[in-house]
Structures are given as structure tokens and as C-alpha cells.
C-alpha positions in Angstrom: 0.0 0.0 0.0 1.4 3.4 -1.0 2.1 5.9 1.8 0.2 9.1 1.7 2.4 12.1 1.0 1.9 14.9 3.6 0.1 17.9 2.1 -1.6 21.1 3.2 -4.9 20.7 5.0 -7.8 22.9 3.7 -10.5 24.0 6.1 -14.1 24.6 5.1 -13.4 28.3 4.9 -10.7 27.6 2.3 -7.7 28.4 4.6 -4.7 26.1 4.4 -3.0 24.6 7.5 0.0 22.4 8.2 -1.4 19.5 10.1 1.2 16.8 10.8 1.2 14.1 13.4 4.2 13.7 15.7 6.2 10.5 14.9 5.1 7.8 17.3 8.5 7.4 19.0 8.7 11.1 19.7 5.3 11.8 21.2 6.3 11.7 24.8 9.4 13.8 24.1 7.8 16.4 21.9 4.4 17.0 23.6 4.2 20.5 25.1 7.4 21.8 23.5 7.3 24.9 21.3 8.5 24.7 17.7 9.1 27.6 15.5 8.3 27.2 11.8 8.9 29.6 8.8 5.5 30.7 7.4 5.7 33.2 4.5 9.0 34.7 5.7 7.9 35.0 9.3 8.7 32.8 12.3 5.6 31.3 13.8 5.8 29.4 17.1 3.3 26.7 18.0 3.1 24.2 20.9 3.3 20.6 19.9 0.5 18.2 21.0 0.1 14.9 19.3 0.5 16.8 16.1 1.6 20.2 14.8 -1.2 22.4 13.6 -0.5 25.8 12.2 -2.0 28.2 9.7 -0.1 28.7 6.4 -1.7 32.2 6.1 -3.2 31.7 2.7 -6.2 30.5 0.7 -4.1 29.9 -2.4 -3.4 26.2 -3.1 -0.2 27.0 -4.9 1.1 29.3 -2.1 0.0 26.7 0.5 2.0 24.0 -1.2 5.2 26.0 -1.3 4.8 27.3 2.3 3.9 23.8 3.6 7.0 22.2 2.2 9.3 24.8 3.6 7.7 24.4 7.1 7.7 20.6 6.8 11.4 20.6 6.1 12.0 22.7 9.2 9.7 20.4 11.2 11.6 17.3 10.0 14.9 18.9 11.2 13.2 19.5 14.6 12.0 15.9 14.9 15.6 14.8 14.1 17.0 17.0 16.8 14.7 15.5 19.4 16.1 12.1 18.6 19.5 13.1 20.0 20.8 13.3 23.5 21.0 17.0 24.7 24.5 18.5 24.5 26.1 21.5 26.2 27.7 24.3 24.2 31.0 26.1 25.1 30.9 29.9 25.4 32.5 30.3 21.9 29.9 28.0 20.4 27.1 29.9 22.1 28.3 33.2 20.5 28.8 31.4 17.1 25.4 29.8 17.1 23.6 33.1 17.9 25.8 34.8 15.3 24.3 32.6 12.7 21.0 34.3 13.3 22.7 37.7 13.1 24.4 36.9 9.8 21.2 35.6 8.3 19.3 38.7 9.3 22.0 40.9 7.8 21.9 38.9 4.6 18.2 39.3 4.4 18.5 43.0 5.1 20.8 43.3 2.0 18.6 41.1 -0.3 15.0 41.3 0.8 13.0 44.6 0.4 10.0 43.1 2.2 12.2 42.3 5.2 13.5 45.9 5.2 9.9 47.2 5.0 8.7 45.0 7.9 11.5 46.2 10.1 11.0 49.8 9.2 7.2 49.5 9.7 7.6 47.9 13.1 10.0 50.6 14.3 7.8 53.4 13.0 4.7 51.9 14.7 6.5 51.4 18.0 8.1 54.8 18.0 4.9 56.5 16.8 2.6 54.8 19.3 5.1 55.7 22.1 5.1 59.3 21.0 1.3 59.4 21.1 1.4 58.5 24.8 4.2 61.0 25.5 2.1 63.7 23.9 -0.6 62.7 26.4 1.7 63.6 29.2 3.1 60.2 30.1 6.8 59.7 31.0 8.8 58.2 28.2 9.3 54.8 29.9 5.6 54.6 30.8 4.6 55.7 27.3 6.8 53.0 25.8 5.2 50.4 28.1 1.7 51.5 27.1 2.7 51.5 23.5 3.9 47.9 23.7 0.5 46.9 25.2 -1.5 49.0 22.7 0.2 47.3 19.7 -0.8 43.8 20.9 2.3 42.4 19.2 4.7 40.0 21.1 7.6 41.7 19.5 6.6 45.1 21.1 6.3 43.5 24.5 9.6 41.8 24.1 11.2 45.1 23.0 10.0 46.9 26.1 11.0 44.1 28.4 14.5 43.8 27.0 15.0 47.5 27.3 13.5 48.2 30.7 12.8 44.9 32.4 9.5 43.4 33.1 8.9 43.7 36.9 7.7 40.1 37.0 10.3 38.1 35.0 14.0 38.2 35.5 16.4 38.9 32.6 16.9 35.2 31.8 13.1 34.6 31.7 12.7 37.6 29.5 15.4 36.4 27.1 13.7 33.0 27.0 10.3 34.5 26.2 11.8 36.6 23.5 14.3 34.2 21.9 14.0 30.8 23.6 12.0 29.3 20.7 14.5 30.7 18.2 17.4 29.2 20.2 15.7 25.8 20.2 15.0 26.1 16.4 18.7 27.0 15.8 19.6 23.7 17.5 17.0 21.8 15.5 18.3 23.3 12.2 21.7 21.8 13.2 20.2 18.4 14.0 21.0 18.6 17.7 19.3 19.2 21.0 20.8 21.5 23.6 20.5 21.2 27.3 18.4 23.8 29.0 21.4 25.8 30.3 22.7 26.1 26.7 19.3 27.2 25.5 19.3 30.0 28.1 22.8 31.1 27.1 21.9 31.1 23.4 18.7 33.1 24.1 20.7 35.6 26.1 23.3 35.9 23.4 20.4 36.4 20.9 19.4 39.4 23.0 22.8 40.9 22.5 23.0 40.2 18.8 19.4 41.4 18.4 20.3 44.8 19.9 23.4 44.9 17.6 21.2 44.1 14.6 18.6 46.7 15.5 21.3 49.4 15.6 22.8 48.2 12.3 19.3 48.1 10.6 18.5 51.6 11.9 21.8 52.9 10.5 21.4 51.2 7.1 17.8 52.3 6.7 18.6 55.9 7.5 22.0 56.3 5.9 24.5 54.9 3.5 26.6 53.4 6.3 26.8 49.6 5.6 29.7 48.8 7.9 29.3 45.8 10.1 32.0 45.5 12.8 29.9 43.0 14.8 29.6 40.6 11.9 33.3 40.7 11.2 34.2 39.6 14.8 31.6 36.9 15.2 33.2 33.4 15.6 32.5 30.7 13.0 29.9 28.2 14.0 31.2 24.6 14.3 28.7 22.0 15.5 29.7 19.9 18.5 30.6 16.3 18.0 27.4 14.3 17.9 26.8 12.1 21.0 27.3 8.4 20.7 24.0 7.7 22.4 20.5 8.7 21.2 17.3 9.5 23.1 14.9 7.6 20.9 14.8 3.9 20.4 16.6 2.6 17.4 19.4 4.0 15.2 19.0 7.8 15.0 22.5 8.7 13.9 22.6 11.0 10.8 22.3 9.0 7.6 23.4 10.2 4.2 21.7 9.2 1.0 24.7 7.0 0.2 24.5 5.3 3.6 20.8 4.7 3.1 21.5 3.2 -0.3 24.0 0.8 1.1 21.6 -0.3 3.8 18.9 -0.8 1.2 21.2 -2.9 -1.0 22.2 -5.1 2.0 18.5 -5.7 2.7 17.5 -6.3 -0.9 20.5 -8.5 -1.9 18.4 -11.7 -2.0 15.2 -10.0 -2.9 15.9 -7.9 -6.0 18.0 -8.6 -9.1 21.6 -7.6 -8.9 21.1 -5.4 -12.0 18.4 -3.4 -10.1 20.7 -2.8 -7.2 23.4 -1.7 -9.5 21.1 0.4 -11.7 19.9 2.4 -8.7 23.4 3.3 -7.6 24.3 6.2 -9.9 20.9 7.9 -9.1 21.4 7.7 -5.3 25.0 8.7 -5.6 24.1 11.8 -7.7 21.5 12.8 -5.1 24.0 12.3 -2.3 26.5 14.6 -4.0 23.8 17.2 -4.7 22.7 17.0 -1.0 26.4 17.3 0.0 26.3 14.2 2.2 23.8 15.6 4.6 21.1 13.5 6.4 18.6 12.3 3.8 15.7 12.7 6.3 16.1 16.5 5.9 15.3 16.3 2.2 12.0 17.7 1.1 10.0 17.5 -2.2 11.5 20.8 -3.3 15.0 19.6 -2.9 14.2 16.4 -4.9 12.7 18.5 -7.6 15.7 20.8 -7.7 18.0 17.8 -8.0 15.9 16.4 -10.9 16.3 19.8 -12.6 20.0 19.7 -11.9 20.2 16.2 -13.6 18.5 17.7 -16.6 20.2 21.1 -16.9 23.7 20.3 -15.6 24.1 16.6 -16.2 22.3 16.7 -19.5 20.0 13.8 -18.9 16.7 13.7 -20.7 13.6 14.3 -18.5 12.0 11.1 -19.6 15.1 9.2 -18.4 15.2 11.1 -15.1 11.5 10.2 -14.4 11.9 6.5 -15.3 15.3 5.9 -13.8 16.5 8.5 -11.3 13.2 9.4 -9.6 12.0 5.8 -9.6 15.2 4.7 -7.9 15.1 7.5 -5.3 11.4 7.0 -4.6 11.8 3.3 -4.2 14.7 3.5 -1.7 13.1 6.3 0.3 9.7 4.5 0.4 11.5 1.4 1.8 13.0 3.6 4.6 9.5 4.5 5.7 8.6 0.9 6.3 9.3 -1.3 9.3 11.9 -3.2 7.3 13.6 0.0 6.5 13.6 1.2 10.1 10.8 3.8 9.8 13.4 6.5 9.4 10.8 8.9 8.2 7.0 9.0 8.1 6.7 10.1 4.4 8.5 9.6 1.1 9.6 13.1 -0.1 10.1 11.8 -3.7 6.6 10.5 -4.1 4.8 12.3 -7.0 7.9 14.2 -8.2 8.2 14.3 -12.0 9.7 16.5 -14.6 7.6 17.7 -17.5 8.3 15.7 -20.7 7.9 16.9 -24.2 5.7 14.9 -26.4 7.7 12.2 -28.1 7.0 11.1 -31.6 7.6 7.4 -32.3 9.4 7.2 -35.6 9.0 3.5 -36.2 7.7 0.2 -34.7 9.8 -1.6 -32.2 9.7 -5.0 -33.8 12.2 -6.0 -36.5 11.2 -5.6 -40.1 11.5 -8.7 -42.4 14.8 -7.5 -43.8 16.3 -6.9 -40.3 15.1 -10.4 -39.2 16.8 -12.0 -42.1 20.0 -10.0 -41.8 20.4 -10.7 -38.0 19.7 -14.5 -38.3 22.0 -14.8 -41.3 24.8 -13.0 -39.4 24.2 -15.4 -36.5 24.3 -18.4 -38.8 27.6 -17.3 -40.2 29.2 -16.3 -36.9 32.7 -17.7 -36.7 33.4 -20.2 -33.9 36.4 -19.5 -31.6 38.5 -22.2 -29.9 39.7 -19.6 -27.3 36.2 -18.3 -26.5 33.8 -21.1 -27.6 30.9 -19.9 -25.4 31.1 -16.3 -26.6 31.1 -17.4 -30.2 28.3 -19.8 -29.5 26.2 -16.9 -28.0 26.5 -15.1 -31.3 25.5 -18.2 -33.2 22.5 -19.2 -31.1 21.3 -16.4 -28.8 19.6 -14.5 -31.7 17.9 -17.6 -33.0 16.6 -18.7 -29.6 15.3 -15.1 -28.9 13.7 -15.1 -32.3 11.7 -18.3 -31.7 10.9 -17.9 -28.0 10.6 -14.1 -27.5 12.9 -14.6 -24.5 14.9 -11.7 -23.0 18.6 -12.0 -24.1 19.8 -12.2 -20.5 17.4 -15.2 -19.9 19.1 -16.9 -22.9 22.6 -16.2 -21.6 21.6 -17.9 -18.3 21.0 -21.2 -20.1 23.0 -24.2 -19.1 23.4 -27.5 -20.9 20.9 -29.1 -18.6 18.2 -26.6 -19.5 17.7 -28.1 -23.0 16.0 -31.5 -22.5 13.1 -33.7 -23.4 9.9 -33.7 -21.3 7.2 -36.2 -22.3 8.8 -36.6 -25.7 8.9 -32.9 -26.3 12.2 -31.0 -26.7 12.0 -28.0 -24.4 14.1 -25.0 -23.3 14.0 -24.2 -19.6 14.7 -20.6 -18.6 15.8 -20.8 -14.9 16.7 -17.2 -14.4 14.2 -14.6 -15.5 13.5 -10.9 -14.9 10.3 -11.7 -13.0 12.1 -14.4 -10.9 9.6 -17.0 -12.2 11.3 -19.8 -14.2 9.5 -21.0 -17.3 9.8 -23.9 -19.7 8.8 -23.6 -23.4 8.7 -26.1 -26.3 11.5 -25.8 -28.8 10.3 -24.5 -32.1 11.0 -27.0 -35.0 13.0 -24.3 -36.8 15.6 -24.4 -34.0 15.9 -28.1 -34.3 16.2 -27.8 -38.1 18.8 -25.1 -37.6 21.0 -27.6 -35.6 20.5 -26.4 -32.0 20.4 -30.0 -30.7 23.6 -30.8 -32.5 25.3 -27.9 -30.7 23.8 -29.0 -27.4 25.0 -32.6 -27.7 28.6 -31.4 -28.1 28.4 -28.6 -25.5 30.3 -29.1 -22.2 28.5 -29.0 -18.8 27.8 -25.6 -17.4 26.6 -22.4 -19.0 26.2 -22.6 -22.8 27.0 -19.0 -23.5 29.2 -17.6 -20.7 32.2 -18.8 -18.7 35.1 -18.8 -21.1 37.1 -16.7 -18.6 36.6 -16.3 -14.8 34.6 -13.4 -13.6 36.8 -10.4 -12.7 37.1 -9.8 -9.0 35.0 -6.8 -8.0 32.9 -6.9 -11.1 29.5 -5.2 -10.6 27.8 -7.0 -13.5 27.1 -10.7 -13.9 28.7 -12.5 -16.9 25.2 -12.8 -18.4 24.7 -9.1 -18.3 28.1 -8.5 -19.9 27.4 -11.0 -22.6 24.0 -9.4 -23.3 25.7 -6.1 -23.9 28.3 -7.6 -26.1 25.7 -9.3 -28.2 23.9 -6.0 -28.7 27.1 -4.4 -29.9 27.9 -7.4 -32.1 24.4 -7.3 -33.8 24.7 -3.5 -34.4 28.1 -4.1 -36.0 26.6 -6.8 -38.3 23.3 -5.1 -39.2 22.4 -1.5 -39.7 19.3 -0.9 -37.5 17.1 2.2 -37.5 16.9 4.3 -34.4 14.1 3.2 -32.1 14.6 -0.6 -32.3 16.7 -2.6 -29.9 19.2 -5.2 -31.2 18.2 -7.6 -28.4 14.8 -6.6 -27.1 13.4 -6.2 -30.5 12.9 -10.0 -30.6 10.3 -9.8 -27.9 8.3 -7.2 -29.8 8.7 -9.3 -33.0 7.6 -12.5 -31.4 4.5 -11.0 -29.7 3.5 -9.2 -32.9 3.9 -12.3 -35.1 2.2 -14.6 -32.5 -0.8 -12.3 -32.6 -0.8 -12.4 -36.5 -0.8 -16.2 -36.3 -3.9 -16.2 -34.0 -2.0 -17.5 -31.0 -4.0 -16.3 -28.0 -2.4 -13.7 -25.7 -2.4 -16.1 -22.8 -0.4 -18.7 -24.6 1.9 -16.0 -26.1 2.5 -14.6 -22.6 3.2 -18.0 -21.2 5.9 -18.5 -23.8 7.5 -15.1 -23.5 7.1 -14.7 -19.7 4.7 -11.7 -19.8 1.9 -11.4 -17.3 0.4 -8.0 -17.6 -3.2 -9.0 -17.9 -5.9 -7.2 -15.9 -7.7 -10.5 -15.3 -6.7 -12.1 -12.0 -6.9 -15.5 -13.7 -4.0 -14.5 -16.0 -1.7 -15.1 -13.0 -3.0 -18.7 -12.6 -2.5 -19.7 -16.3 0.8 -21.4 -17.3 -0.2 -23.7 -20.1 0.5 -27.4 -20.3 3.5 -28.4 -22.4 1.5 -30.3 -25.0 -0.8 -27.3 -25.4 2.2 -24.9 -25.6 3.8 -27.1 -28.3 0.6 -26.9 -30.5 0.8 -23.1 -30.3 4.6 -23.0 -30.8 4.2 -25.1 -33.9 1.8 -22.6 -35.2 4.3 -19.8 -34.9 5.5 -19.0 -38.5 9.1 -19.6 -39.5 11.1 -16.5 -40.5 12.0 -16.1 -44.1 15.8 -16.0 -44.5 16.8 -14.2 -47.7 20.4 -14.8 -48.8 21.8 -11.6 -50.4 
């Protein structure tokens, strides 16, 4: 069953919300904690219950989708931080971590007009409201207090408390009220959890850098002075060494995309074809490089989409190939990691539903071989020269095309044949395919044309073992099986012998050809599928049908012989 991808929640009024359940293993840890999420450029703090529920401040589905993913990525980082043991920061680390907020704010001040406008608007409202009360005869400090109450804005109350004290809370409590949530979110962004003392220290330091930033912003908004002595002297942030133990049950250490792929391969070794494991590798390795080795659990749909565009624009890969190969590979591995077998490392699959737009493709020709191509390939195979040094390789050139032609088998299935796989059953000569793409072995009757061509004579003289691979030992560390290598070599050899048009495969074309001609010979689809190993019918009973050998032979004998035209 496919896992539902988190998405914005729409109320009856049309407003969109983020409504995400807390991961099961974190519910006791997270309940009652504040989490700060970015919503439309602002930091919004909400208290965690059994879920996180917060307005996305929009009724636009498109805006909601973008805001939701940004907030969800931040929330994922927060969950991950809760899975670690709290750590204590050194004084220099406290200053450096708070300095990250200062630097980010300065960068936004330089690049974001809206950010500038919001700062200027708040300062004007605060000062203007204060002046109104001064004009009424109140003392400046009292006027500022009344202004902070009048504005009904937490930022105004924090501004007054930080300047003049609160009368109820001490300085540490004021700092926590103003910047405690931001301090905890800074820790979450860095995939760590701080002890309460470190949170207090970071919040206090945020008070200091907040004052410094306020002075810098006022100066830049009112003059051309862009100097920043504070920023120059801030220490560089270096995260502390992660603790060896974790709070939550199970393995919660950071895991890169490459690490996840290795773990997936280890689990799938005996469950998926080696070619599938290998084929997924380049895609996962590319994503790992793009994500710079960071924890894959922090990746959101936007990052997956950006990577797909990078594959297209930078790596030069066609969108259709990215959709069919890269995104399928990443989505499959990520989906596994959300299951019990994969350790439930994440509740949702961020790659689900991600696709690039594909231009309409015009098919220039059919995928089956034309009569002239059939004749040319089979003639080339008939005249393939034997080799004493590489007898099995030369035999594959001689017989693999012919066997594919009269069985519709995949070329790798043919390359897996051993001497024992050609035999008689109830007086019928058969070919048994033990290794197939679907991992379902099948046995099919030998077409009379193969007997007439001399396949049995070759079989009688063949040594034990594989018929078409094994001339030389497999290279140590090879990532492809000998059968896969031989299939590639056969494709290259066919293309050297016969000029094929674009759009037709030198190996796979035989499957298209066999199915097409079987239909023309009025061989039912069920019998054709039983011979070729297809099982794509919508009828459940298709999965039960195999076909008795005697019945399969009747249909195989109906399959027309190819006309070989000697040039």
C-alpha cells in the first residue's frame, strides 16, 4: 500500500494549514514543546501536542503547497533534533550559534526589500505609538510600556521588556520569552538538542546580537553606512561532535543518502536482481552529491525536484530518463525507509509524486524487427565464426539471436541457459529458462525451426555448465554478472553486423517481434504470454495460467518460420 504524502490541509473556509502528526517514538518527548516554523517569511511558534497544527496564512493552493514544504522541512529537522541526546555548548559555540541568526538577518536586510519594509514598519509603529502617549503627558518609559500593550504584538512587549525589564520576570526569563523558541530552532536546524542551560545562554546571546542588529538596521535604513564590525568579529559556527547515544529507540544517527542506499542494498540482496541494485546506484550517488552528504531525512520534495532539474540542466539527462530511472530509484529506496523493514526512518516519502515535464515524443518506427532486419540478423548469426579460445562467446553469437527469435525470451534469460536446460519432457524438446526478470522460471517447447537449424547438434557437443558464458573467470569486484556483460556484447555485435534504425533494440526487438507475429498467427495472448514470460493481464486469472507443455507445443508449432533471404 502506497504511503500518503503529507500535504496542506484545507478547512471549510478555504484556509490552508500544516497538520502533521508527531512521529510515534517522539510523542512523549515532543508533547508540550514549542516549535518555530517559517511561514511566509515569518517565524511562527506553536506548541506541539500529538500533532503540529499551524495556519499557512493563505487560501491559495499553490502558495500553500510552497509554504507547507518549507515548514515541513524545518519540522523534519526539529524531529531529528529530538532524537539526539542533549548537548552543552561552550561559550564560543554559544556566540557562534547566535551569530548565525545575526548573519542571516544581515543577509536578508541586504537582499529582501520586504524584510526591510517590515523592520521599518515595526520601528515606525512602535516609536509612533510611544510618541502618542508621550504627547498625552506620560513619562517616556511609561509611554513605551503603554505602546507595547497597545500594539498587541509580542515583538513590542519583548522590545520593552528587553530595554527596561518586566517587573515580574528576571532577565533570563525575558530572554527565553523573546528568543527561547528561536534558540531551540537553531539547535534543530543543526540536528542537535541543547540542554536547558545552553538554551538559556543562546537566548541571552540572541538578545545581544538582536540589539546589535537593531542598531545596524536603523543605521542602514537611515544612511549609506553599511559597515558591520559586529559581523566581522563573530566566531565561526562549528557543530559539536554528535553524542554516541541517542534519546529515541533505534538507530537515529545522521544517515546520508549514500548510507541509506548501502543499507537498502544489504536488505535487498536476495530480494531484487543484482542489476536493479546496481542500476539504482548512480541515481542515489548523484543525489548524495547534490545534497552534500547531509542526512537524507532532511530532504523535502522541493530539494528532490531541484535535484531532478540539476540532472536535466547540468548533467544533460533527458527528463524522460530522469523520471523513469532517477526518480523511480530514489522514490523506491526512500519508500522502503518509511517501512518497518527500513527502520521507519521517516514518516513520508519526499520523492513521491515528483516528476519533470516531458515533451511529447514522436515514435518514428515500430519496435519489432522488419523482415529484412530479421533476415540479416539471423543470417549474421548463422555465419558467426566459432572460436577455440572463446567457444561460449562465439556460441552466443551463433545461437542467442535464434533462440530469442523463436521464444521471445529476453537475451539475458538466454545467456543464463546451461546444458541441462535443454532437454526432453514427455517426448517434447524444451528450453527451460531458470533465471528470468520476474524471478519466475518457465519452460517452453523448442520450435521446429531451431531443431532444423541444428541447436540440438550444438547442445550434444556442449560441455557442462553455461552454454554462452564462462570462457574466462569473472573479474574480482565486477559489478555486472557474466550474463549481463554477454547481453551487452551481443547488442554491440548485432549492431556491427546489421544497420538498424533508431528506435529498435538489437536484443529486445525480438520480444516485440515474437509477440507481434504470434498475434498475427492467431496464438492467444495467454499462450503468447506463457511463452515469453509476460503477465500484464488485468484479469486475475492470468496469474494462474501457465499452459501445459502439450498445449504450448501446439501453439509454438503454429508460430510461423522466418523467411531468410540470402543476399
